[in-house]
N, C-alpha and C positions, 0 to 999 in steps of 0.2 A: 866308628873308631873314637870312644869315648876316652879314652885312657886312662878312665878313674879318674876321669874328671868332675868338679861339680856342673851342675846345667848351667850355662850361659843366655841370656837374656837374647832375642835376637836381635835387637836394637844395638848390644853392644855390640855382636859380632859384625852387623851392617855397617857399625863406625869404623873399628876398626881397619875393616876389607880396604872400606872407601880411604883410609887415611894414609893407604898406599901408594907407593910410586910405582907407574906401569910396570919399572923393570922389579919391582918386588914380586908386583901380583903376577906375573906368569912364573914367577918362584915358591907361591902362596901351595899350590899341591903337593910339589917337593918337600916345603918347608914341615907339612902338615906330615908326611911318612916319618921323615927325621923325628919328629918329637915323639913318636912312636917307639923308638929305641934307646930312649933315653929315660935315666932313673929318676924316679919319681916318689916323694914321700908326704904323707899327711899330716899336718898338725893341727888338730882341733879344726875349725875351719877353713884353713890354709893349708892347699896343698902347692908341693914345690918343686916346679923340674929342675933339673941341671942342663942346663943348656950347653954349656961344655966346665972346664974344670975349673975355670971361674967365675962363670956365671951363672944365675939361678933368675929364674920365672917362677912368679906366685899368682896363685890366684885366690883370691879371700873370696867366699862366700860364710858371709855372716848368717845369713837368714836360709842358706841351703843353697842359695843360687845367686850366679855370679848379675849383679844389676847394671853395674855401670861402669864405663871404660876405663875406669881410674882404678877399677878393683883388682886391673891383672897389671901386673908390674914388672918390668926384664930389667934387670943390671947391665944390660949391654951398650955399647957407644951410640948405639942409631936410638933407642928409644925415646920419647916414647912413638915414634915412628916407624917401628922397628916391626922384623917379618914376624917373629917369635910371639908378639901377642894377641896378633893377627891369628895365626899358626894356631894359637891352643885354643882361643874362641870358636875355631873353625870345628877344631875337634871333638871338641866338649858336644856332651848334648844339648838339645835346645829347652832353654827353661821353659816348659809350660804355664799359661796364664793362667788368675785364678778364675774357675767357669762357676764353682758354687760359694755361696757367702751364706751363711747361715745367722738368722739371727735372734736379738733377743729371744728367751721365752714366751712372751706378751707380746712381740713385735706381730706385726701383721705387714711381711713383706710386700712390697709393691712389685705386680706383674708389668713384667716387658713384653710390648709383643717380639711374636716369634722367637717365645723361650720354649721351642718345641714341642714336639709332640706326645713326649713321655711314654711312658709303657703301658700295659693294662694294669697297673694301681691304681688309675685312676684319679693320681694324683695332679694330674699334668691340668695346666690351664687351657682356657677355653680358645679356639683359634681367634685369630683379630676380625674384629665384624667387619661388611663393608659398609662403606662411606652412606648416611645418610641422602637422599634425595637431595640434592642441591647443595650437596658439601663440594666444598674444591679441594680434588684430590691430593695426597699427601707423595712429594716426588722424592728422589734425592738431591741431595745439596749440593751444589756447584765443587765443596771440597769430595762429597763422597763421590761426584764423578769420577774426578780428576784422581784420586788413589783406584778407582775400578780400573782407568786406563794404565794406571802405570802397572798395575795387578796383572792385567791381561800382558803386557808387552814384555813381563820379565817373564812369565808362565810362557808366552809362544816362544822367546829364547831357549827359556830348555829345553820345550817341544823341541826344537829342531836342533839343539847338540846331542840329543839324548843321554844317557848315564854316563857313559865314557866320559862326553865331551863336559859335561854340565859341571865342573869342579865347584871348586871355596869362591871363585870370583863370582861364576852366578847363581850361586847359592845365594851369597849374600844379596846379590842384589833380589832375590826371592825375599829374602828376611826382609831387607827395606821396605819392599812393598808391603808384607804383612803389620811391620810395626806402622805403618803408615795408615795401615785400613783398619787396623785397629784404635790407633789415635780417633776418626776419622767414625767411629761409630759401626765398624763392618766386621766385624770379631767372627761373622763366619767364615769368610775367604780367608781371612787371617791366620786362622786355626787350618785352611785344606791347604794353604802356602806351606806352613811349619811341616805339615804332613810331607809335603810331595819335598822339604829341605831330607826330612828323617828318611823316606824312603827311599833318597836320589843316594844319603850316604849309607843306607845298610845294603844297596847295590853296589856301589864304589868299594865298599869293605868286604865283599862278602859274608856278609853276616846270615848267618839259617833261618832268622828269623823273617829273611827279605821275600815278598811274594809280586811280582809284575801286576799281576792284578790288583794289588794297593796301588801301587805307584798308578797306574794307568786309571782306576775310580778316581784318586788325590788330585792327578792332572785333571781329569774332564771336569770335576768339582770344580777346580779354580777357574778355569777359563768360560766354564757356562756359566758362574754366576756374576764373573766381574762382566761376561758382553751384556749378559739382560740385565745390570741392576740399575744402568745410565735409563734405560727408558721403564724403570719400572716403577709402580705405584701403588699403593694400600698396604692388602691383604698382601700381593706379591714382594712388595720391598719390603715388607717387614720380614718376612721368610726368607729371602736374599740377605737382608742385614743381618740375621739370627741374634743373638741374645749372648752377651760376653758372662753374665753372673746369671744363675740357673739357683734362684731364694728358697729355702727349704719354708715350708707351710708348715702351722699346727696341723697333728693330723689327733690329739686325741688320747686314748689308748689302745694299744695293738697287743694281738694274741699272735704270735707269730711262729712259724713252723719252718725247720730249717729243710731245704731240699739238698743242695748241693753245694761244694766250692770249687773253684776255679782259679789258677795260677794267672797272673798277669807278666809279661814280657813282654816290652816295646822296644822296638829301633830306637826312640829315643831316650835310652837310661833310663825307665822308671821299671817299678818290679811290685809285685806284692801279690795278693791274694782279694776276689771276691767272691762275700757266701751268699747266696742268692736262698731267704725264704718265700714263705705263700701266706697268709691270712686266711680263714676260712671261709670267704667268698673266694678262693685262687687267686687273688691282685698278689702280686709280684713285689718286692723289696729287696734291695741289695743295703749290705753291709761290707767296706771296701777298708782296705787298709793297701795304699800306692801311694810308692816315694821312689826317690832315686835311688838306682840299686839293679843289679844285674842278674844273674842267673841264680846267683845259689840267696839270694832274698827271695824270689820267688820260687823255689825247692823249701824255704826253709817258712814259706809265710802260714801254712796251715796248723802250724805250733804257737803263733802267736794270738792274745787273746784280743779279739775283738774290741773296737773301740765305740762302744755303746753304752750308757751309763757306769753301774760299779760292775756290772758282773764282770765274771774271770772268765768266761766261758772263751777257749780257742775256735780259729776257723773250723778246722776240724769235727769240734764236740757240738759247735752253732749247726753245723751241718747236717747233725744225726741227731738234734735237741731241737727245743722250743724256747721262746722267748718271752716272758712279759713284759708289756713297754709304757709306760707313762711319759705323760709328756711330749710324745714323740713327733717331731717335726721331720718331713719328707719332701725331698728336693721333687720336681716335675719328672725324674724319670727315676724315682722310687726309691732313691738312696738314702738311707735313716742316718738324719743327725747324729752328731754325738754333741751337742752341746753340754751346757751346766745345767739346765733343768732336765734333762732328760734321764729318767729313773727306768733300769732295766733288770731282769730278775731271770735266775734257769727257769725255766717251765719242759713240763715233759714233751718228744714230739711225736713225731708219728713217722710209721713208716711206708713205703710208696705205695703200700695197695689198703693203706687205711685210710679212712674219712681221718681232715679233710684237702690230703694233697691226691687221693687216689680221684678226685675231678678232673683233676689237670688230664689225666691220659683219655678220660672218658670223652672230653670234647673233637670231636671229628677232624681228621688229619688237614683234608682239603681247607676246614674253615682255620684250623693255626696255620697253615699253608699261605691262605690268603690275607690274614693277619698280621703274618712277620711279612709279606712283600711290600704291604700298603703301610707299616710302621706303626700297626697300632696291636703289635704284641712284643714282648717282654724281649726288647735286645735279640729277634729273629728266635727265639726257642723253640724248641719242636719237642711235644712228650710224646712217647712211642711205644709201643710194644710190637718186639720185631722177631722173629726166628734166624736164627744167622743159617748164611746158606753156602758162603764161601768165600774167594776174596778176586779182585780184580785188579789188573795192574793198567796203573798211570803215570803219568809223567810225571809225578811229583811222589811215586810209590803207591807201592801195593795199600789199599783200602777195603775194608770187608764189604760185602754183598748180604744183604737181608731180606728178605721178606715182610711185608708189613701190610696184611689184610689184600695179597694178591699185588702187591706192588711191590717190585724189586726195586731197593734203594740200594746204595752207595754209601757207607758211613765212613770218612776219613779220619784222620788226625787232625785235632783243633790248633795245632801247633806245632811241627817240626825242629823245635830247639832240641839239642839231644840230653841235655839234664834233666828236661822233662820228661815224665813215662807215657807220656799220649801214645807214639807209635811201637813201644815195646807192649804196651798191654794192648793196641790192637794185634801184634802178630799173635800173641798166645791165645785173644780169643780168638781169630782165623783157626785155630787150629783143635776149634770144638764146634762145628758145624750141627747144625740142630738144635742147639742151646737156645730155651726161649729165654728173651732178656724184657726188661723193662727200661728204657733210654732215656737220657737226654739229649738232644742233638740243636745244631742251630743251623739255619737254614742257608746252605750254601746256592741263588740262585745260577741257578745251569741248567743246559738243554735237559738233562737228564733228572729223576731225582736223587739228590745229595745231598749228605745233611754231614755237619764235622762234628762228628763222637764229644762228648765234656761231660758226661756222666753216665753209669750202666748199673742195673741192679746187679747187687751180688751172684754169680751165678751158680753157688751153692747153698747161699743164704737166703734163704724170703725175705729175712727181715732184715735185711741190711743190704747198703750201695756201695758202688766204688768212685770214686773223685777220680776221673781217671789220667789228671792232669797233676797228681799230688799222689795217689797213692800207686802201689803197685803189685801188680797181679801175678800170683805163684802159680805153678802147676797144680799146686796140691787143690787150690781154688776151683779146678776145672770138675766138671760133671765127668762122672768115671763114663770111658765112652762105652758102657752097656747099658747106662741110663740116657743117651742123648739120643732123641728121635730120630727115624729115619728120613730123610729130606732125599728127594727125586732130584736126578741132575740136570732135569729142566729146570727146578726152582731154583738150581745154584749155579747154571747160566746165564753167562752176563747177558746183561738188559740189549735189547734195542738202540741202539743209541740215535736216538733223534734228529741229530745234529748231521746226519749224512747228507741232507741238504745241506751244499756249499757255501752257507753262510758262513762257516770256521775262515773262508778263504780274507772274509773280511773283516772280521774281530782278529787274526792274527797279525794282519798289514798294520792295524791298528796299534795294538803290542809292540808292533816290532819298529815301531814309528817312535813311541814312549820310551824302549829302549835303545833303540841303534838311531835316532835322531832321522832326521828328512832325508839324509844320503842314502839310507836304505831303499829307502822306495824310489831315490831316481835314478836306481841303476835300469839300465835298457832290460827289457822284457816285456813278454807278452802277455802286459793288463790286460787287455782287450780281450781274448778268451777268456778269463775268468768274468769279468764283465758280461759276457756271451752267458758263459754258464749257471751265471746267479738269473740271469731272467729267463734262462729256460728252466728254471726251479719256481718261476713266479714271482722271484725276489729281483723285481728290475730297479726299483728304488737305489739296493744294495751294490749291482751293478754298476749303476750312474754314481753313487760316491766313492766306489772304489776306483772307479777313472778318474773323479775329480781328483782323489785323494793322489794318486801319482804324478796326473797332469798337475798339480800344487808343486809335488816335491822334486818336478825336474823342470819349473818353470825359472830358467837364468838366459836369462837376455844379456847383451855386452852392449858398451857402448860406441861412439863413436871411434872410439880409436882400438874395436876388439877385443875391449876386455870385459870380463865378468862383473855383471854388476851386483851389490847385495840383493839375498834371493827373497821375494816376497813373503816375510813369516807374517805376516795376517791370512792373505790368502791360505797358505797352507794348514797355521793353527786352524781355523775357520773348516777348512777341507777336514782336518784329521777330530775337530770338537763334532761335527755333525754324522761323522763316519759313527765315534766314538756312543754318541746319543743314539742313534739309531739300533746298532749291536745289543747298547745296554736294557733297552725296550724291548727286543726281539728275544733278548735273552729272558727277560721276564715274563714275557707274553710264552717262551715255549717251557720256562719252568712251574708257572701255571697246569700251562696244561698237560705236564710230565707228570705233575700232582694229582690232577683231578680238582684244582680248583677253581 
């Protein structure tokens, strides 16, 4: 629920909520809901909300985001310690920290430990080296240990409450922990904590972009990082700390070929587009245009000019053309810089079936999946040649079935927001079974071969492609029925589900806890039967984890007067974290096996 407000820094929201009295804290969630119905206007860098006929609330964001509590002003009698200021900050998108900083053209950026693995652009920095023999191991500072403990406690409280119970107050505590962690030099866990708050807000506002799997993954990363960090050393510590800024490194001259563009629409209130390109060696580079905004900005992103050098190419044009860059600077993740020293001009492009782009589809699928699972592939992208065979019904909606060298794949929409054409395009493609397509998809780690479809070759124009999140296919774009090749019924049948073994029982409990909190697993039930079932299928460890998860959820003792004492949040968080980590690793193993990787 962003109410078209400017992004607010996590520290500001945390400070304003902390300043509320206990009585006002109880009314905070209701106050956020009331703000949604109040009229508001934007005047330059200021957004003004009419709290009532005589009182207004102002948010000043001269740099695009609110960075101090003084920038939120209210005219009510209780200000500055009023409910309105805290409600506005809690309703606004969370301002993202600067993750990438571009140096002057001749500057040599200083590499920081743990700056990320990067993509297959080859621009990433090497991993931290092991300490020399006899050297003293590097450990976390006392401040970092305290920050990690505070983060763990805040995340455990969110897990205990679930999405319905994790209102603005618990979110503010997690944002406070995120701010402290960032100040102490722990940007990785800070960013994950902000992601958790973002997902909580999306869940509570019924945002179409919300996915329970995303909340579960972010919460797992926060708890895992905070749990491991106090005892970590050297390379592991550098990885857990993360890197606040990913420096751009000079990369000379580049000759790039447009691949595709995809929209960006996040629950944090940011939107735009990313265009992917490749050089003659198949290394991937991106040009991004992401800023505060909603679905309108994401939909219109394809028509905006890319920000590299003096070129006037739009994202849609670059995805089908080429680019010659001199004085290039590149981040470890392959993002092209747009500094004053960068020069770029339009050049000839290449179709997906022509060199050098054709080489991306020549890499064996199993090898591509292995790279995606280990984080050495370009954001998990897969370049596949497929034949459409039908559809299959999933909980989130229908997805395409396709044959890829004898392997039956599920191709799902990359984003479910109704303003983006992903799902409409998939529905149209589903009406043309037998169509052969060259596609770009993003791996979705699951027990069956599954990927999120982001771009596809044009069904009837061999030299063109369709950006499925930006372009809309029409019926006339599909091949005539007579030209569609025959596909056997067996090929169009739903694939065998590798998840028939009851591991889904443990995964479902992990997701239920993240969504509904500890209490949903504390209800009486025959959890022992599920544990025995897991053991019969050879998942004895999963059975033990499930039993401990239920036991930790139901662990409520009483004091000498018979009153229930507070739940042991640490035990439940540890049990949930163990189960979540186990299911993640097994899912990765099943995913690799399903793809033959």
